[in-house]
C-alpha positions in Angstrom: -51.5 -38.3 21.6 -48.0 -38.3 23.2 -47.1 -41.5 21.4 -48.0 -39.9 18.2 -45.9 -36.8 19.0 -43.0 -39.1 19.9 -43.1 -40.9 16.6 -43.4 -37.6 14.7 -40.7 -35.9 16.6 -38.1 -38.7 16.6 -38.4 -41.3 13.9 -36.5 -44.2 15.4 -33.4 -45.4 13.7 -32.5 -49.1 14.1 -28.9 -48.0 14.8 -30.1 -45.9 17.8 -31.1 -47.8 20.9 -34.4 -46.6 22.5 -32.8 -46.9 25.9 -29.7 -44.7 26.6 -26.6 -46.7 27.4 -26.2 -45.0 30.8 -29.8 -45.8 31.9 -30.0 -49.5 32.3 -33.4 -51.3 32.1 -34.6 -51.8 35.6 -36.1 -54.8 37.5 -38.4 -53.6 40.3 -37.3 -56.5 42.5 -33.6 -55.4 42.1 -33.0 -52.0 43.8 -29.4 -52.0 42.7 -30.4 -51.4 39.1 -32.7 -48.5 39.7 -31.5 -45.2 38.0 -30.2 -42.6 40.4 -32.0 -39.7 38.6 -34.7 -40.9 36.2 -36.0 -37.3 35.7 -35.4 -35.5 32.3 -33.7 -32.7 34.2 -30.8 -34.7 35.4 -30.4 -37.0 32.3 -30.4 -34.2 29.7 -27.8 -32.3 31.5 -25.5 -35.3 31.7 -25.5 -35.8 27.9 -22.2 -35.1 26.2 -23.3 -35.5 22.6 -26.4 -35.1 20.4 -26.5 -38.9 20.0 -26.7 -39.4 23.8 -29.3 -36.7 24.1 -31.5 -38.3 21.4 -31.2 -41.6 23.2 -32.4 -40.0 26.5 -35.2 -38.2 24.7 -36.3 -41.5 23.1 -36.3 -43.2 26.5 -38.4 -40.5 28.1 -40.8 -40.4 25.1 -41.3 -44.2 25.5 -42.1 -43.6 29.2 -44.6 -40.9 28.3 -42.7 -38.2 30.2 -42.3 -35.7 27.4 -45.8 -34.0 27.5 -44.8 -31.5 30.2 -43.4 -28.0 29.5 -40.6 -28.7 32.0 -39.3 -31.7 29.9 -39.3 -29.7 26.7 -37.7 -26.8 28.4 -34.9 -28.9 29.7 -34.4 -30.6 26.3 -34.1 -27.3 24.6 -31.8 -25.9 27.2 -29.5 -29.0 26.9 -29.5 -28.6 23.0 -28.7 -24.9 23.3 -25.9 -25.7 25.8 -24.3 -28.1 23.2 -24.4 -25.2 20.6 -23.9 -27.3 17.5 -25.9 -26.9 14.3 -27.4 -30.3 14.7 -28.4 -29.8 18.4 -29.9 -26.4 17.7 -31.9 -27.8 14.7 -33.1 -30.6 17.0 -34.2 -28.1 19.7 -36.1 -26.0 17.0 -38.0 -29.2 15.9 -38.8 -30.2 19.4 -40.1 -26.7 20.2 -42.2 -26.6 17.0 -43.8 -30.0 17.6 -44.5 -29.1 21.3 -46.4 -25.9 20.3 -48.3 -27.7 17.5 -49.3 -30.7 19.7 -50.0 -28.8 22.9 -51.5 -25.7 21.2 -49.1 -23.6 23.3 -47.1 -20.5 22.3 -44.1 -21.8 24.3 -42.6 -20.3 27.4 -40.2 -17.4 28.0 -37.6 -19.9 29.2 -37.8 -21.9 26.0 -37.4 -18.8 23.9 -34.5 -17.6 26.0 -32.7 -21.0 25.7 -33.2 -21.0 22.0 -32.0 -17.4 21.6 -29.0 -18.1 23.9 -28.0 -21.2 21.9 -28.2 -19.6 18.5 -26.4 -16.4 19.6 -23.6 -18.3 21.4 -23.1 -20.5 18.3 -22.7 -17.4 16.1 -26.2 -17.6 14.4 -27.1 -14.0 15.1 -29.8 -13.8 12.4 -31.6 -16.8 13.8 -31.4 -15.4 17.4 -33.0 -12.1 16.2 -35.8 -13.9 14.4 -36.5 -16.0 17.4 -36.8 -12.8 19.5 -39.2 -11.3 17.0 -41.2 -14.5 16.9 -41.5 -14.4 20.7 -42.5 -10.8 20.8 -45.1 -11.3 18.1 -46.5 -14.3 20.1 -47.1 -12.0 23.0 -44.4 -13.3 25.3 -42.7 -10.4 27.1 -38.9 -10.6 27.3 -37.1 -10.3 30.5 -33.6 -9.2 31.6 -32.2 -12.7 30.7 -33.5 -12.3 27.1 -31.7 -9.1 26.1 -28.0 -10.0 26.6 -28.4 -12.9 24.2 -30.4 -10.9 21.7 -27.8 -8.1 21.8 -25.1 -10.7 21.4 -26.8 -12.0 18.3 -27.0 -8.4 16.9 -23.2 -8.0 17.6 -22.5 -11.3 15.8 -24.0 -9.9 12.6 -22.8 -6.3 13.3 -26.5 -5.4 13.2 -26.4 -1.8 14.4 -30.0 -1.1 13.2 -31.4 -4.1 14.9 -29.4 -3.5 18.1 -30.5 0.1 18.5 -34.2 -1.0 18.2 -33.6 -3.7 21.0 -31.9 -0.9 23.0 -35.1 1.2 22.7 -37.1 -1.8 24.1 -34.7 -2.1 27.0 -35.2 1.6 27.8 -38.9 1.4 27.5 -39.0 -1.6 29.9 -36.7 0.2 32.4 -34.0 -2.4 32.2 -31.1 -0.2 31.2 -29.6 -0.3 34.7 -29.1 -4.0 34.5 -25.3 -4.5 34.4 -25.4 -7.5 32.1 -27.6 -5.7 29.6 -25.4 -2.7 29.9 -22.3 -4.8 29.1 -24.1 -6.4 26.2 -24.9 -2.9 24.8 -21.3 -1.8 25.1 -20.1 -4.9 23.3 -22.7 -4.4 20.5 -21.8 -0.8 19.8 -18.1 -1.6 20.0 -18.5 -4.4 17.4 -20.5 -2.1 15.1 -17.7 0.6 15.5 -20.0 3.1 17.3 -17.6 3.8 20.1 -19.4 7.1 21.0 -22.7 5.1 21.7 -20.6 2.5 23.6 -19.1 5.2 25.7 -22.4 6.8 26.4 -23.9 3.5 27.7 -20.8 3.0 29.8 -20.9 6.5 31.3 -24.6 6.0 32.1 -24.1 2.8 34.0 -24.7 3.1 37.8 -22.9 -0.2 38.4 -19.9 -1.5 36.5 -18.0 -4.7 36.7 -14.8 -5.9 35.1 -16.7 -7.0 32.0 -18.1 -3.4 31.5 -14.5 -2.0 31.5 -13.1 -4.8 29.5 -15.8 -4.5 26.8 -15.1 -0.8 26.3 -11.3 -1.2 26.4 -11.4 -4.0 23.9 -13.7 -2.0 21.7 -11.3 0.9 21.7 -8.3 -1.4 21.1 -10.0 -3.0 18.1 -11.3 0.2 16.6 -8.0 1.9 16.2 -8.4 4.0 19.3 -5.5 2.4 21.3 -4.7 5.6 23.3 -8.3 5.6 24.7 -8.0 1.9 25.5 -4.8 2.4 27.5 -6.2 5.5 29.3 -9.3 3.7 30.2 -7.3 0.7 31.5 -5.4 3.0 34.0 -8.7 4.6 35.0 -10.1 1.2 35.7 -7.1 0.3 37.9 -7.5 3.5 39.8 -11.2 2.7 40.6 -10.1 -0.5 42.2 -11.4 -2.9 39.5 -8.9 -5.8 39.0 -8.6 -6.6 35.3 -8.9 -10.1 34.0 -6.8 -11.9 31.4 -9.0 -10.6 28.6 -8.6 -7.0 29.7 -4.8 -7.5 29.8 -4.7 -9.0 26.3 -6.7 -6.0 24.9 -4.7 -3.4 26.6 -1.3 -5.0 25.6 -2.6 -5.1 22.0 -3.4 -1.4 22.3 0.2 -0.7 23.3 1.4 -2.7 20.4 -0.7 -0.5 18.0 0.8 2.6 19.7 4.3 1.1 19.4 4.9 2.5 22.8 7.4 0.2 24.5 7.6 2.2 27.7 3.8 2.1 28.1 3.7 -1.6 27.2 6.3 -2.4 29.8 4.4 -0.5 32.4 1.3 -2.5 31.6 3.2 -5.8 31.6 4.8 -4.9 35.0 1.2 -4.5 36.4 0.6 -8.1 35.5 3.4 -9.3 37.8 2.7 -6.8 40.6 -1.1 -7.5 40.8 -0.7 -11.3 40.4 -2.9 -11.5 37.3 -2.6 -15.0 36.0 -0.4 -15.0 32.8 -1.9 -17.4 30.3 -0.8 -18.2 26.8 -3.1 -15.6 25.3 -1.3 -12.9 27.4 2.2 -14.3 26.4 1.1 -14.1 22.8 -0.1 -10.5 23.2 3.2 -9.5 25.0 5.3 -11.1 22.3 3.4 -9.3 19.6 3.7 -6.0 21.5 7.4 -6.3 22.0 7.9 -7.2 18.3 5.8 -4.2 17.1 7.6 -1.9 19.5 11.0 -3.1 18.2 12.1 -4.9 21.4 12.9 -8.0 19.4 15.2 -9.4 22.1 12.6 -9.2 24.8 10.0 -10.9 22.5 12.5 -13.6 21.7 13.3 -14.2 25.3 9.7 -14.4 26.3 9.0 -16.8 23.5 12.0 -19.0 24.4 11.0 -19.1 28.1 7.4 -20.1 27.3 7.2 -23.9 28.0 3.6 -24.1 26.7 4.0 -22.8 23.2 0.8 -23.1 21.2 0.2 -22.6 17.5 -1.0 -19.0 17.9 2.2 -18.0 19.7 4.4 -19.5 17.0 2.4 -17.9 14.3 2.6 -14.5 16.0 6.4 -14.5 16.3 6.8 -15.8 12.8 4.5 -13.2 11.2 6.3 -10.5 13.0 9.7 -11.8 12.0 8.6 -11.7 8.4 7.2 -8.2 8.8 10.5 -6.9 10.3 12.6 -8.6 7.5 14.1 -11.2 10.0 13.3 -13.9 7.5 15.8 -16.5 8.6 14.6 -16.3 12.2 11.1 -16.9 10.9 12.2 -20.0 9.0 14.1 -21.2 12.1 10.9 -21.1 14.2 9.2 -22.9 11.3 11.9 -25.6 11.4 11.5 -26.0 15.2 7.7 -26.5 14.7 8.3 -29.3 12.2 10.6 -31.1 14.6 8.9 -30.4 18.0 5.5 -29.1 17.3 3.0 -27.6 17.3 2.0 -28.7 13.8 2.1 -25.8 11.3 -1.2 -24.7 9.9 -2.1 -22.4 6.9 -1.3 -19.3 8.8 2.2 -20.7 9.6 2.7 -21.6 6.0 1.8 -18.1 4.8 4.6 -16.7 6.9 7.1 -19.4 5.8 6.3 -19.0 2.1 6.4 -15.2 2.4 9.9 -15.5 4.0 11.1 -17.7 1.2 9.7 -15.3 -1.4 11.5 -12.3 0.2 14.8 -14.3 0.5 14.5 -15.7 -3.0 15.1 -19.1 -1.4 13.7 -21.5 -4.0 14.9 -24.7 -2.3 13.1 -23.9 1.0 10.2 -22.6 -1.0 9.8 -25.9 -2.8 10.0 -27.7 0.7 7.1 -25.5 1.9 5.2 -26.3 -1.3 5.7 -30.0 -0.6 4.4 -29.6 3.0 1.3 -27.8 1.6 0.5 -30.6 -0.8 1.1 -33.3 1.8 -1.2 -31.7 4.3 -3.9 -30.7 1.8 -3.5 -26.9 2.3 -3.4 -26.1 -1.4 -7.2 -25.7 -1.4 -6.8 -22.4 0.5 -6.5 -19.7 -2.2 -4.3 -17.4 0.0 -1.8 -20.3 0.2 -1.7 -20.7 -3.5 -1.5 -16.9 -4.0 1.5 -16.9 -1.7 3.2 -19.7 -3.6 2.6 -17.8 -6.9 4.3 -14.8 -5.4 7.2 -16.9 -4.0 7.9 -18.6 -7.4 7.7 -15.3 -9.2 10.2 -13.7 -6.8 12.5 -16.7 -7.4 12.1 -16.0 -11.1 10.4 -19.4 -11.7 7.5 -18.0 -13.8 6.6 -21.5 -15.2 6.1 -22.9 -11.7 4.0 -19.9 -10.7 1.8 -20.5 -13.8 1.4 -24.2 -12.7 0.2 -23.3 -9.3 -2.2 -20.7 -10.8 -3.5 -23.3 -13.3 -4.0 -25.9 -10.6 -6.2 -23.6 -8.5 -9.8 -24.7 -8.5 -11.0 -21.2 -7.3 -9.0 -18.4 -8.9 -9.8 -15.2 -7.0 -9.0 -11.6 -8.0 -6.0 -11.8 -5.7 -4.7 -14.8 -7.6 -4.9 -13.0 -11.0 -3.3 -9.9 -9.5 -0.5 -11.9 -7.9 0.3 -13.5 -11.2 0.2 -10.1 -13.0 2.4 -8.4 -10.3 4.9 -11.4 -10.5 5.2 -11.1 -14.3 5.8 -7.4 -14.0 8.4 -8.0 -11.3 10.1 -10.3 -13.8 10.1 -7.6 -16.5 7.5 -9.5 -18.5 5.0 -6.6 -19.0 3.8 -8.0 -22.3 2.6 -11.3 -20.6 1.2 -9.3 -17.7 -0.9 -7.2 -20.2 -2.2 -10.4 -21.8 -3.2 -11.9 -18.4 -4.8 -8.6 -17.5 -7.0 -8.7 -20.7 -7.9 -12.4 -20.0 -9.2 -11.7 -16.5 -12.9 -12.4 -16.0 -13.1 -9.1 -14.1 -10.6 -6.4 -13.1 -10.7 -4.7 -9.7 -8.9 -1.5 -8.7 -5.8 -3.4 -7.7 -5.6 -4.9 -11.2 -5.8 -1.5 -12.9 -3.3 0.1 -10.4 -0.8 -2.7 -11.0 -0.9 -2.3 -14.8 -0.8 1.6 -14.7 2.2 1.6 -12.5 3.9 -1.2 -14.5 3.6 0.9 -17.6 5.1 3.9 -15.8 8.0 1.7 -14.6 8.6 0.7 -18.2 8.6 4.4 -19.3 5.4 3.7 -21.3 3.9 7.0 -20.1 1.4 7.7 -22.8 0.1 4.1 -22.6 -0.3 4.6 -18.8 -2.4 7.7 -19.3 -4.4 5.9 -22.0 -5.1 3.0 -19.6 -6.2 5.4 -16.9 -8.7 6.9 -19.3 -9.9 3.4 -20.2 -10.2 2.7 -16.5 -12.5 5.7 -16.1 -14.6 4.6 -19.1 -15.1 1.3 -17.3 -16.5 3.1 -14.3 -13.6 2.2 -11.9 -13.0 4.9 -9.4 -9.3 5.7 -9.0 -7.6 5.9 -5.6 -4.4 7.6 -4.4 -2.3 4.6 -5.6 -3.7 5.1 -9.1 -3.1 8.8 -9.0 0.6 8.4 -7.9 1.2 6.4 -11.1 -0.8 8.8 -13.3 1.0 11.8 -11.8 4.4 10.2 -12.4 3.5 9.5 -16.0 2.2 13.0 -16.6 5.4 14.5 -15.0 7.6 12.6 -17.4 5.5 13.7 -20.4 5.7 17.3 -19.2 2.0 17.8 -20.0 1.0 20.8 -17.9 -2.7 20.9 -19.0 -3.0 17.2 -18.1 -1.3 17.9 -14.7 -3.8 20.6 -13.9 -6.6 18.2 -14.8 -5.2 15.5 -12.6 -5.1 17.8 -9.6 -8.7 18.9 -10.3 -9.7 15.2 -10.6 -8.1 14.4 -7.2 -9.9 17.3 -5.5 -13.3 16.7 -7.2 -13.3 13.0 -6.2 -12.1 13.6 -2.7 -9.1 11.3 -3.1 -7.0 11.5 0.1 -3.8 13.2 -0.7 -1.3 11.5 1.6 2.4 12.1 1.8 3.2 9.9 -1.1 0.6 11.3 -3.5 1.5 14.9 -2.3 5.2 14.2 -3.2 4.2 12.8 -6.6 2.1 15.9 -7.4 5.0 18.2 -6.4 7.3 16.2 -8.7 4.7 16.2 -11.5 4.3 20.0 -11.5 8.0 20.5 -11.2 8.7 18.3 -14.3 5.9 20.1 -16.1 7.7 23.4 -15.5 5.1 24.8 -13.1 7.3 25.2 -9.9 4.8 27.7 -8.4 2.1 25.0 -8.3 4.6 22.5 -7.1 5.6 24.6 -4.1 2.0 25.5 -3.3 1.2 21.8 -3.0 4.3 21.2 -0.9 3.4 24.0 1.5 -0.2 22.5 1.9 1.2 19.1 2.9 0.3 18.3 6.5 3.2 15.9 6.8 6.5 16.0 4.9 9.1 13.3 4.9 12.6 13.5 3.3 11.1 12.4 -0.1 8.7 15.3 -0.1 11.5 17.8 0.7 13.7 16.2 -2.0 10.8 16.7 -4.5 10.6 20.5 -3.6 14.3 20.9 -3.7 14.4 19.1 -7.1 11.7 21.6 -8.3 14.0 24.5 -7.4 16.9 22.6 -9.1 14.9 22.2 -12.4 14.1 26.0 -12.3 17.7 26.9 -11.7 16.9 28.4 -8.3 19.9 27.1 -6.3 19.6 29.6 -3.6 16.0 28.6 -2.7 17.0 24.9 -3.0 19.6 25.4 -0.2 17.1 27.4 1.8 14.6 24.5 1.7 17.3 22.1 2.8 18.2 24.2 5.8 14.5 24.5 6.7 14.2 20.7 6.4 17.1 20.3 8.9 15.5 22.7 11.3 12.3 20.7 11.3 14.2 17.6 12.3 14.0 15.7 9.1 17.1 13.5 8.6 18.6 13.8 5.1 19.3 10.9 2.9 21.5 10.2 -0.1 18.8 11.2 -2.6 18.3 14.7 -1.2 22.0 15.5 -1.6 21.7 14.5 -5.3 19.0 17.2 -5.8 21.0 19.7 -3.8 24.2 19.2 -5.7 22.3 19.3 -9.0 20.8 22.7 -8.0 24.3 24.0 -7.1 25.7 22.7 -10.4 23.0 24.5 -12.4 23.7 27.8 -10.7 27.5 27.6 -10.4 27.5 27.5 -6.6 31.0 25.9 -6.4 31.7 26.8 -2.8 28.3 25.8 -1.6 28.5 22.6 -3.5 31.8 21.6 -1.9 30.5 22.5 1.6 27.4 20.3 1.1 29.4 17.4 -0.4 31.9 17.5 2.6 29.0 17.8 5.1 27.5 14.5 3.9 30.1 12.4 5.7 31.4 14.9 8.4 27.9 16.1 9.6 25.3 13.7 8.5 27.3 10.4 8.4 26.3 9.7 4.8 29.2 8.3 2.6 29.1 9.9 -0.9 28.2 7.4 -3.7 29.2 7.6 -7.3 26.2 9.6 -8.1 27.3 12.4 -5.7 30.8 12.4 -7.3 29.1 12.7 -10.6 27.2 15.8 -9.4 30.5 17.4 -8.2 32.3 16.6 -11.4 29.4 18.3 -13.3 29.5 21.3 -11.0 33.2 21.8 -11.4 33.1 21.1 -15.1 30.3 23.7 -15.7 32.3 26.2 -13.8 35.4 25.6 -16.0 37.4 24.0 -13.1 38.4 21.0 -15.3 41.7 20.4 -13.4 39.8 20.2 -10.1 37.3 17.9 -11.7 40.1 15.6 -12.9 41.7 15.6 -9.4 38.3 14.7 -7.8 37.9 11.8 -10.3 41.4 10.5 -9.4 40.6 10.7 -5.6 37.3 8.8 -5.9 37.1 5.7 -3.6 35.4 3.7 -6.4 36.1 3.4 -10.1 34.6 6.2 -12.1 31.9 5.1 -14.5 30.8 6.3 -17.9 28.5 8.9 -16.4 31.4 10.6 -14.6 33.5 10.8 -17.7 30.4 11.9 -19.6 30.0 14.9 -17.3 33.6 15.8 -17.9 33.2 15.4 -21.7 30.2 17.8 -21.7 32.2 20.3 -19.7 35.1 20.0 -22.3 32.7 20.9 -25.0 31.5 24.0 -23.2 35.1 25.1 -22.4 36.6 23.8 -25.7 39.2 21.5 -24.2 39.7 19.1 -27.1 42.6 17.2 -25.6 40.8 16.4 -22.3 37.6 15.6 -24.3 39.5 13.0 -26.3 40.8 11.4 -23.1 37.3 11.3 -21.5 35.7 9.9 -24.7 38.3 7.2 -24.8 37.5 6.2 -21.2 33.8 6.1 -22.0 34.3 3.9 -25.1 36.1 1.4 -22.8 33.4 1.4 -20.2 30.3 1.7 -22.5 31.2 1.0 -26.1 27.5 1.1 -27.2 26.8 4.6 -25.9 26.1 6.5 -29.1 25.8 10.0 -27.6 29.4 10.1 -26.5 30.7 9.7 -30.1 28.3 12.4 -31.3 29.4 14.8 -28.5 33.1 14.2 -29.3 32.3 14.8 -33.0 30.7 18.1 -32.1 33.6 19.1 -29.9 36.0 18.5 -32.9 33.6 20.4 -35.2 33.5 23.4 -32.8 37.3 23.4 -32.9 37.3 23.2 -36.7 39.0 19.7 -36.7 37.1 18.3 -39.6 39.4 15.4 -40.2 38.8 14.2 -36.6 35.1 14.7 -37.1 35.2 12.5 -40.2 37.0 9.8 -38.3 34.5 9.7 -35.4 31.5 9.7 -37.8 33.1 6.9 -39.8 33.4 4.9 -36.6 29.7 5.5 -35.9 28.8 4.4 -39.5 30.9 1.2 -39.2 29.1 0.3 -35.9 25.8 1.0 -37.5 25.1 3.7 -35.0 22.8 6.7 -36.0 22.6 10.0 -34.3 19.4 10.6 -32.5 17.7 13.5 -34.4 16.7 16.6 -32.4 13.0 16.8 -31.9 10.7 19.1 -30.0 7.1 18.8 -29.1 4.3 21.0 -27.7 0.7 20.6 -26.8 -2.0 22.8 -28.3 -5.8 22.2 -27.5 -5.0 18.7 -26.2 -3.1 17.6 -29.3 0.7 17.0 -29.2 2.6 18.4 -32.2 6.1 17.1 -32.8 8.8 18.8 -34.8 12.1 17.5 -36.1 15.0 19.6 -37.5 14.3 20.2 -41.2 10.9 18.4 -41.0 8.4 19.7 -43.5 5.6 17.2 -42.8 3.5 19.3 -40.5 0.2 20.5 -42.0 0.9 24.0 -41.0 4.4 24.0 -42.5 3.7 27.0 -44.8 2.5 29.2 -42.0 5.4 28.0 -39.7 7.9 29.0 -42.5 6.3 32.4 -42.9 6.4 32.9 -39.1 10.0 31.9 -38.9 10.9 34.3 -41.7 9.1 37.1 -39.8 10.9 36.2 -36.5 14.3 36.1 -38.2 13.7 39.5 -39.7 12.7 41.1 -36.3 15.6 39.4 -34.6 18.1 40.7 -37.1 16.6 44.2 -36.6 17.2 43.7 -32.9 20.9 42.9 -33.5 20.8 39.2 -33.3 23.6 37.3 -35.1 23.2 33.6 -35.5 25.9 31.6 -33.7 27.1 29.4 -36.6 29.5 27.4 -34.3 26.4 25.4 -33.3 26.3 23.8 -36.9 28.5 20.8 -36.7 28.8 20.3 -40.5 31.6 21.4 -42.8 29.4 23.6 -45.1 29.4 27.3 -46.1 28.0 30.0 -43.8 24.8 30.5 -45.8 24.0 26.7 -45.5 24.9 26.8 -41.8 22.5 29.8 -41.2 19.7 27.9 -42.9 20.3 24.7 -41.0 20.4 26.6 -37.8 17.0 28.3 -38.5 15.5 24.8 -38.9 16.3 23.6 -35.4 13.2 21.8 -33.9 12.7 24.2 -31.0 12.6 27.1 -33.4 9.9 25.4 -35.4 7.9 24.6 -32.3 8.1 28.2 -31.0 7.0 29.6 -34.4 4.1 27.2 -34.4 3.3 28.3 -30.8 3.1 31.9 -31.8 0.6 31.2 -34.6 -1.6 28.7 -32.8 -2.0 30.1 -29.3 -3.6 33.3 -28.1 -1.7 36.6 -27.4 0.0 36.5 -24.1 -0.3 32.7 -23.7 2.8 30.9 -22.6 4.6 28.6 -25.1 5.7 25.3 -23.7 8.3 23.2 -25.6 9.8 19.8 -24.7 13.1 19.0 -26.3 14.8 15.6 -26.4 18.3 17.0 -26.5 20.2 19.9 -24.8 19.2 23.3 -26.2 22.0 24.8 -28.2 23.4 28.3 -27.6 21.8 29.8 -30.7 18.4 28.5 -29.9 18.9 29.8 -26.4 19.6 33.4 -27.6 16.7 33.0 -30.2 14.3 32.1 -27.4 15.3 35.0 -25.2 14.8 37.6 -27.9 11.5 36.1 -29.0 10.2 36.2 -25.4 11.0 40.0 -25.3 9.9 41.0 -28.9 6.7 39.0 -28.9 6.0 39.5 -25.1 5.6 35.9 -24.6 6.8 33.6 -21.8 8.5 30.6 -23.4 9.3 27.5 -21.3 11.7 25.0 -22.8 12.3 21.6 -21.1 15.4 20.0 -22.6 17.0 16.8 -21.5 18.7 18.4 -18.6 16.6 21.2 -17.1 13.9 23.9 -17.6 14.6 27.2 -19.3 12.0 29.9 -18.4 12.4 32.8 -20.9 10.8 36.0 -19.8 11.3 39.5 -21.2 14.6 38.7 -22.9 16.1 36.8 -19.9 16.4 33.1 -19.0 16.0 31.6 -15.6 19.4 29.8 -16.0 21.2 33.2 -16.3 23.0 31.8 -19.4 24.6 29.1 -17.2 23.5 25.7 -18.3 
């Protein structure tokens, strides 16, 4: 029977000797050749490979020594100790044949060995199935069974399975066993159930270093670094000496906290208590120093390490890349190529990323060559990194080649290609790739939505968001930042309100970035009240959030509140940047706060250490120009530390129009023509200045120049949204389906305005025609058509919201004020500069715009 079992269990291969090489055939008359330990116990334990183990097994099968439970037990234990897939499979077959041939259910020791082997090798599912099989067979587990079963549950993050095993442990009264307790802590920590892990830990009557370390590591890995560090010091106080694993975990926790002082305190403990510092600890310390910003300490520790391994080199390289120290990362890479250790795919990810950020095509190509020579191109993350690198080096064709050579194109690969094309201003190709994708994930949709926003294709971005919803893709906060930005630029308040409702209804986390985008969205839509409400609800506010709120006040023309917000920001310890001063100076400009503007401008350098840029000088020129201080504006332009650009002179030109300074306007226009000859608006503005002064010959000259250059004046247009439909009006346009009703409404408005004493300001007509014609042309301005349509298409008392592409003229401004009083309507006009809120015959700009 045993011979049959042996043949069945191990079909002999002619390439495998039946006698193991280290058990020589013996001669009974020659005592020198007798094996020292012919028992299966000693021989199985001495085997270093599955091949040797099979030879020993064959030898003992031939001798008829494999029928005992002891032999099978030792065989299974040896296979489990090896822990390879082949050895575990061999153990399972031997165990199965033993049970079949001997009619036995097996022993507890056999099952424990099999469970231990599968669990240690990472085959958690198999370990759990063996445990179930054992229990079903009627074999009662013991205290040696449970640590390995629980380890198997931890390997597969099997919380449900683990909690059932925990129940059996309690029923059997084994919960006080320290090894089982440690295994339970490890299980719950791996499953992210730190409360359960802590409960087990607190209930343990006896704890060893593994108990403490398991919980500390659990906290460190589960984003509870503060708890990990606190527990470490509690452990030290109880007299438990940590091991190297404990130290690695607690140092990693300090790295997550970015607390250098705490990290140095922990590392000092290593030296004081004589804990052996191995390469894993050095790696953790280098990572901690880098994440805490102590780059010098990290570099010194790295340089002093004589036994640098691959993990340590990869750690410092990845941190260098993260911190933007790209040349340092490539220097480490160069040393690795010359001295070792040999770079792996993790190394190459850092090196390629550094090349991408530097735009270093030559080094990037060298990295590509290394990847190909060492067969690393099969890793999709390596290919994705190379696509990104070539795109950032503006080599789109090479990026496409890498992409096309990929045998397995993942979603990340497609998204990398799309993002790269967008980064190269090739949105059209990105759109084509997006439509070719086998499937789109949230990242794909977000990339395209934000790309359309960056290209000022706001309506298309909103349409794509709606298509995304139809596809059943749930948006996240990244999506909503892009959508909110698009909505803000469109000035669609109804859509803005819907977006806020959508965010709240879908429980999308409103972080600082999304909150800031919503503040800006409502501000651009003319609802500053909602903007400030959202701002006030924000738990955390950085300088960008404060800038958005100050910008909202600037759009409304509330300079006083803008300055108050800035002072409140300073009191809360938020450091200002260059952008917030742009918003502040703009607010001062729109309210005529000349002294306050000068004070803020000078405080940039004197108090906050921020050197004014050309945009800040532009704000000051605009402020002085609006206030009529044209000479001061010229003096400031002359004193600028940089050459004034066309925007600076454009601000001065606009001021010249307001204050009718034709001579200075001509000088400003001349300077703009030199700097930006293709800028059409300047010629139109100069023509209008000449027209206002009645210099029709000069008007004719400017318009002739425009005609010769093939430049056409952008027609004034206004739009408004009614019942979800956007209606657009152009001066003198008669294509609207409601044109007859609009004309009748305009006639009624003009009669009521005339009765109220309104006299049209004909200086706003820049054509040399008679006064009757001027009055008619003035009545056909696009914002007047839009307001008339708003009165007939919206309910009584409803606000009328108009978006205008050009600056509102003085006559339309007066018109809007009177209409708001006579018809008891709030009228909000957003022109190309700011918002005008008309209420009860007054405007929020106080006639200063």
